[in-house]
Steps between C-alpha positions, in 0.01 A plus 500: 500500500225344296190659345218266403522493119126554428537841670783624275267686262370702796855579612593602143198731471577661835171398661669262747795570728742210444668564835172456688422170324837328489618205704841540659682165468704545818194580711307211345792264568518599866127459547495158328827358639722482194811686390507725192832563327521766231753434227580324175538128539816390321515136602336207674679217678223246558730249668623754758151660514637847433420777258757751380398866489716711269693798630307827490677789331415870489468705181879553491567125524626507858402196704249595770406152622726202425382172349337289767386141549177432683409158630139386500268231633215579260560715195229691317612681184293796381579646160489880498365726231512858384172681445448684172247762606564776246 
C-alpha cells in the first residue's frame, strides 16, 4: 500500500489512521487496468521486453515464490521507499 507522504507526520503522531488513508496497489491496478507485481526486480531484458523478479524467500531462507520473468508492452518502474516516522 501507499500513504501520501505529506500525511506521514499525522500517522506518526497517531492523529491519522494509516489504514483508512492508504491506497492498495492491487485494487488501484484493477480499477485502472494495469498489473501490479510485488517483488524485487533483479534484471531487465529490454530486447525480449521482460523483467526478472527475484525469488522471494521467508525469514529462514526457504524459497516461497521462485524467480519469475514477466513480459511487458509498456513498462513503468516505480522506486519504492521506506518511511522513517519515528
